N, C-alpha and C positions, 0 to 999 in steps of 0.2 A: 484326738487321735483319730482320721481316716483307716477304713479299713480298706481292704479290696475284697471286693463283693461277688460271687457270679452273677452276671447277668442273665436272661431269659435266653440267650443265645449261646450260652456258653463261654461265654470272650469274658474277659478279665474286664473291670470299670472300676474307678476308682469311685468310693459312695459310703456311706451312712449303712453301716448293717442293720441297724434298725427302721429304714427303709424298707429294705431289701424282706425284711420280714414282714412288714405292713403291703407292701405290693401282694408278696407272696398269698396272704389273709384275704387279700382283695380280690386275687386269682380265684384261687378256692371257694371262697362263699361264693362268685359269678357261676362257676363251671357246679357245684352243688342244688344254687338256686336253679338253674335253668333246668334240671333235672325234676326237679317239686313242680316247678310250674309248667312243664308237661302233664306232670299226673294232676294237679288239679284245674287244668284248662278243659279234662271231660266234662268236670260239672260247673263250667264257666266262673270260677273264682280266683280272684288274684290271691296272691302269699299273704298278703294283708289281712282279705278278709277271711280268708282258713284262720290266721291268728285269731282273730277278733274271735271265730265262732268258737276256736279253740278253749279263749279263754273264757266264753260266756258258758261254753259246757262245763267248765270246772269250776264256775262260780256258784251254779246250781241256783241262790234266790237271785242273781244280776249283778249287774253296777251302772256307776254314775258312769256318765262320760270319761269322765276326766281320770276316771280310776283306769277306767276301757285302757285308754292314751299311755297311763304307768307299767302296763304291765304288758306292752306290745314289745317283741321282738326288735322291728325300726319303724321310729317317728314318724308318724304322722301328721302333719301341719293342719289335717282338716277330718279330725275323724268323727264328727257331724253329718260329712257329706255320705264319709264309709257308710256309719251305721244306716241314715238315708238309704241308701244302694241294699243294701240289705236287708232291712225292714222291707222297701219297693218288691222284694223278690220271695215273703212272707220266710225269711231265714230265720229272723229277730223280731221281737215285738219292744215295744218302747213305753213307758206310761209315766206320768207326774207320782212321785209320794203323796201320799196324804198330809203327812207330819210336814216337811217340805217343801211346796209347790214349785219352789224354785230346780229341785231337782229330778232330775228325767234319770228313770231305770231302764237298764236295757238288757232283759232279755232270752236265750237264746230259743227259737220255737220249735215248735215237733217235724218240723221243716227243715230246721238246719242241723236238729240233731238225726234224722236220716241222710241227708249229705254227708254230713262225719261217719257217720255208720258205714256209708259208701263206700266212705275215702280210706277208712282208718288202715287196713291193710293194705291197699297200694301203696300209699302212703309207708310203712312200715316196710316196705317190701324195696322199695325205692331206697329208703335213707340203709337199709342192709345191704343190699348192693353195694351204695356207693362207701361206704364206711367198714362196712364187715369185714374188709379184707385187713384190719386194722389188728384186729384179735380186741380182746379185754382187757388188757393189761393196754399197750398202748392208747385204745379208747378212754379211756380213766388218767390214762396222764395227759392227753392232749388237754382232754375239758380241764383238769386243773391248772395247766397253762395257761386256758384261755381264761378262767376263770381269773388266773393271779393278773392277767393280762388288763382285767377290765376293772378291778379294784384296785387299780393306782391312776385310771381317768377320769378325770376332772368333772 
């Protein structure tokens, strides 16, 4: 059964309610992402580079390329090239494992930790500005709804 859903121009159109939710999610993601891009621009980082640095900071002992890829928020088909750029800037280091020479482990470098430390408060402030108006209960409810959506994706 088709529902009438409001369009972005306040006109009614016949369509799928799930499509309307999907499009709203995309619009919201785009708007929120643009705010983060502006914050990261100061350090000349892309959002995927920032994501990798945060993953490696949390990993401590470092991670193999495949493990980094599996933890990323957005999928990047060329994680190796992404790591190459971060290594060239001195933000990460990579080395072959002694037990299994096929495995290359990436670790965050001291300069990478410094960059993240400079960004931490600014990023948190941007998130508070973007989502703080929702209040704690709504943020928790939204988080739960989004987790539920992801749990059903194949």
